[in-house]
C-alpha positions as CSV (number, residue, x, y, z in Angstrom):
1,M,1.8,-63.0,30.6
2,S,-1.0,-60.9,29.0
3,T,-0.3,-57.5,27.6
4,L,-2.6,-54.4,27.3
5,N,-3.2,-53.7,23.7
6,F,-5.3,-50.5,23.2
7,Q,-6.0,-48.5,20.1
8,P,-8.4,-45.6,19.8
9,R,-11.6,-46.1,17.9
10,V,-11.7,-42.5,16.6
11,P,-9.2,-40.0,15.4
12,V,-7.2,-38.3,18.2
13,F,-6.0,-34.7,18.4
14,D,-4.2,-34.1,21.7
15,A,-5.0,-30.6,23.0
16,N,-2.1,-30.2,25.4
17,I,1.5,-31.4,25.0
18,G,4.6,-29.5,26.2
19,V,7.9,-29.9,24.3
20,G,11.5,-29.0,25.2
21,H,13.4,-29.2,28.5
22,R,12.4,-27.2,31.5
23,H,15.0,-25.7,33.8
24,N,14.1,-28.2,36.5
25,R,12.9,-31.2,34.4
26,A,14.3,-32.9,31.4
27,A,11.9,-33.9,28.7
28,P,11.6,-37.7,27.9
29,F,12.0,-36.9,24.2
30,E,14.6,-34.8,22.4
31,N,13.0,-34.0,19.1
32,A,9.8,-34.1,16.9
33,N,10.5,-37.7,15.7
34,E,10.7,-39.0,19.2
35,L,7.5,-37.3,20.2
36,L,5.8,-38.6,17.1
37,D,6.9,-42.1,18.1
38,E,5.3,-41.7,21.5
39,M,2.1,-40.3,19.9
40,G,2.0,-43.2,17.5
41,R,2.3,-45.7,20.4
42,H,-0.9,-44.4,21.8
43,G,-2.8,-43.8,18.6
44,V,-2.6,-40.0,18.8
45,D,-2.6,-38.5,15.3
46,R,-2.0,-34.8,15.9
47,A,-1.2,-32.5,18.8
48,V,-1.3,-28.9,20.0
49,I,2.3,-28.3,21.3
50,Y,3.8,-25.5,23.3
51,H,7.4,-25.0,24.6
52,V,7.6,-25.5,28.3
53,Q,10.3,-22.8,28.7
54,G,7.6,-20.4,28.1
55,E,5.7,-21.4,31.2
56,M,8.0,-19.9,33.8
57,I,11.3,-18.7,32.3
58,S,10.5,-16.6,29.2
59,A,7.4,-16.7,27.0
60,I,9.4,-15.0,24.2
61,R,12.4,-17.4,24.3
62,G,10.1,-20.4,24.6
63,N,8.2,-19.3,21.5
64,E,11.4,-18.8,19.6
65,A,12.5,-22.3,20.5
66,L,9.1,-23.7,19.5
67,L,9.8,-22.7,15.8
68,Q,12.2,-25.7,15.7
69,W,9.3,-28.1,16.2
70,E,7.3,-27.3,13.1
71,N,5.7,-30.5,11.7
72,E,2.5,-31.2,9.9
73,A,1.3,-33.3,12.9
74,F,1.7,-30.4,15.3
75,C,-0.3,-27.2,15.8
76,L,2.1,-24.8,17.4
77,Q,0.8,-22.9,20.4
78,W,2.5,-19.7,21.6
79,V,2.9,-18.8,25.2
80,A,1.9,-15.3,26.4
81,G,3.3,-13.4,29.4
82,P,2.1,-10.1,30.8
83,G,4.5,-7.7,29.1
84,A,4.2,-5.6,26.0
85,D,7.2,-7.4,24.4
86,S,5.3,-10.7,24.7
87,L,2.2,-9.3,23.0
88,R,4.3,-7.7,20.3
89,Q,5.9,-11.1,19.5
90,L,2.5,-12.7,19.3
91,Q,1.2,-10.0,17.0
92,E,4.2,-10.5,14.7
93,F,3.7,-14.2,14.5
94,H,0.0,-13.6,13.9
95,A,0.8,-11.3,11.0
96,D,2.8,-14.2,9.5
97,G,-0.2,-16.5,9.8
98,K,1.3,-18.7,12.6
99,V,-1.1,-18.2,15.5
100,K,-4.0,-20.5,16.0
101,S,-4.0,-20.5,19.8
102,V,-2.2,-18.9,22.7
103,R,-1.4,-20.2,26.1
104,L,-1.1,-18.2,29.3
105,H,2.2,-18.6,31.1
106,N,2.3,-20.0,34.7
107,T,1.0,-17.1,36.6
108,E,1.5,-18.6,40.1
109,E,5.2,-19.5,39.5
110,S,5.8,-16.2,37.8
111,R,4.1,-14.3,40.7
112,C,1.9,-12.4,38.3
113,A,-1.7,-12.4,39.4
114,F,-4.1,-13.1,36.5
115,V,-5.9,-9.8,36.6
116,D,-7.2,-7.5,33.9
117,W,-4.8,-4.6,34.7
118,L,-1.9,-6.9,33.8
119,Y,-3.4,-9.0,31.0
120,G,-6.3,-6.9,29.7
121,T,-4.5,-5.7,26.6
122,L,-3.6,-9.2,25.7
123,L,-7.1,-10.6,26.3
124,E,-8.7,-7.8,24.4
125,W,-6.4,-8.5,21.4
126,L,-7.1,-12.2,21.5
127,S,-10.8,-11.6,21.7
128,G,-10.8,-9.2,18.8
129,E,-8.7,-11.6,16.6
130,G,-10.8,-14.6,17.5
131,I,-7.8,-16.5,18.9
132,P,-8.5,-19.0,21.7
133,L,-6.6,-18.9,25.0
134,W,-5.4,-22.0,27.0
135,V,-5.3,-21.3,30.7
136,S,-4.0,-23.9,33.2
137,L,-6.1,-24.6,36.3
138,A,-3.0,-26.2,37.7
139,D,-1.0,-23.0,37.4
140,S,-3.5,-20.1,37.9
141,P,-6.0,-19.6,40.7
142,P,-9.6,-20.4,39.6
143,V,-11.1,-17.3,41.3
144,E,-8.7,-15.1,39.3
145,I,-9.5,-17.0,36.1
146,V,-13.3,-16.5,36.5
147,E,-13.2,-12.9,37.6
148,T,-10.8,-11.8,34.9
149,L,-12.4,-13.7,32.0
150,R,-15.9,-12.5,32.8
151,G,-14.7,-9.1,31.5
152,F,-14.0,-10.7,28.0
153,P,-17.2,-12.6,27.2
154,D,-16.4,-13.2,23.5
155,L,-13.0,-14.8,24.2
156,R,-12.9,-18.5,23.7
157,V,-10.9,-20.2,26.5
158,V,-9.7,-23.8,27.2
159,L,-9.2,-24.7,30.8
160,V,-6.4,-27.3,31.1
161,G,-5.2,-29.5,33.9
162,A,-8.4,-29.7,35.9
163,H,-7.7,-32.1,38.7
164,Y,-10.4,-34.3,40.2
165,T,-10.1,-31.9,43.2
166,H,-11.6,-29.3,41.0
167,S,-14.8,-31.4,40.5
168,A,-17.0,-29.1,42.5
169,I,-16.0,-25.9,40.6
170,V,-15.6,-27.1,37.0
171,G,-19.3,-27.2,36.2
172,P,-20.0,-23.7,37.6
173,M,-17.0,-22.3,35.9
174,L,-18.2,-23.6,32.5
175,Q,-21.7,-22.1,33.2
176,M,-20.2,-18.8,34.3
177,L,-17.9,-18.7,31.2
178,P,-20.1,-20.0,28.3
179,K,-17.4,-19.8,25.7
180,T,-15.0,-21.9,27.8
181,Y,-13.9,-25.5,27.1
182,L,-12.5,-28.1,29.5
183,E,-9.4,-30.1,28.6
184,L,-9.6,-33.5,30.5
185,S,-6.0,-34.6,31.2
186,R,-6.5,-34.9,35.0
187,F,-10.3,-34.9,35.3
188,E,-10.3,-38.5,36.6
189,N,-13.2,-38.5,39.1
190,V,-15.5,-41.4,38.6
191,G,-18.5,-40.4,36.5
192,G,-17.3,-36.8,36.2
193,V,-17.0,-36.7,32.4
194,E,-20.4,-38.5,31.9
195,S,-22.0,-36.0,34.2
196,L,-20.7,-33.1,32.2
197,V,-21.8,-34.7,29.0
198,R,-25.3,-35.1,30.4
199,E,-25.5,-31.6,31.9
200,M,-24.1,-29.5,29.0
201,G,-23.3,-31.9,26.2
202,A,-19.9,-33.0,24.8
203,E,-19.2,-30.0,22.7
204,R,-17.0,-28.2,25.2
205,L,-14.9,-31.1,26.3
206,L,-11.4,-31.9,24.8
207,Y,-9.0,-34.8,25.1
208,G,-5.6,-33.6,26.2
209,S,-2.7,-35.4,27.9
210,F,-0.6,-32.6,29.4
211,Y,2.3,-34.8,28.4
212,P,5.0,-34.9,29.6
213,R,3.8,-33.5,32.9
214,Y,1.4,-36.5,32.9
215,A,1.3,-39.7,30.8
216,M,-0.2,-39.6,27.4
217,G,-2.4,-42.7,27.5
218,P,-4.5,-43.0,30.7
219,M,-7.1,-40.3,29.9
220,L,-7.5,-41.5,26.3
221,F,-8.0,-45.1,27.5
222,Y,-10.4,-43.8,30.2
223,L,-12.5,-41.9,27.6
224,H,-12.9,-45.0,25.5
225,H,-14.4,-46.9,28.4
226,L,-17.0,-44.3,29.4
227,K,-20.8,-44.7,28.8
228,I,-21.0,-42.0,26.2
229,E,-22.2,-42.0,22.6
230,P,-19.7,-42.8,19.8
231,G,-20.3,-39.3,18.3
232,D,-19.5,-37.7,21.7
233,L,-16.3,-39.7,22.0
234,A,-15.2,-38.6,18.5
235,A,-16.0,-35.0,19.3
236,I,-14.1,-35.0,22.6
237,C,-11.1,-36.8,21.1
238,A,-10.7,-34.6,18.0
239,G,-13.8,-32.9,16.5
240,N,-14.2,-30.2,19.1
241,L,-10.6,-29.2,18.9
242,D,-10.7,-29.1,15.1
243,G,-13.7,-26.8,15.3
244,L,-12.1,-24.5,17.9
245,L,-8.9,-24.1,15.9
246,G,-10.7,-23.8,12.6
247,E,-9.3,-27.1,11.2
248,G,-12.5,-29.0,10.8
249,P,-14.1,-29.9,7.5
């Protein structure tokens, strides 16, 4: 029986991994070492990680739990909710030099529309500090995302979890929001990534797995079999994220 033996040809920095147990879903790993084993199995060198309890239960408590996951292979990402207490926690972490990126909580499950009169203070602070924001297309309505972020043109944003059903809107969203990047964990439509590379270059595309919501390996394998230049593959798999987080050479 043959086996599939795949290893990436370029360094890999995963832009989207959730850690910890959710209230309705147990994680397939218990600690940092187990996650590192899974990353090693796929050839993933580093990862941006956030605590999944921050998505729907409590951004504050999720961020407190994330502190237990500090590791040189991880870039900790803090979840933001709409309240003043959430922003105050982020500002305190930022004063300690801990904040390289922030993630919006699950607005649909939390029944908090993504509008500027709820999140404007947060978005203004992130923009002023140069901190990029991750926003899930799987968990926030695209119309709200575009309409709200248009009011903060200097804010760098990563759209995560774009499904192939978002194919018709992803390109226009990136054109409407010129400082926005696209994480590719579910962007599986045939020829979709190549089309984006041709139309706007590879500089705004990021490899991410959205693990453990989705498997870690398929998108990474897929990217390595696209008809794109080696330099574009390296940029998508790590270089663009390094630059976004200020970790590049």
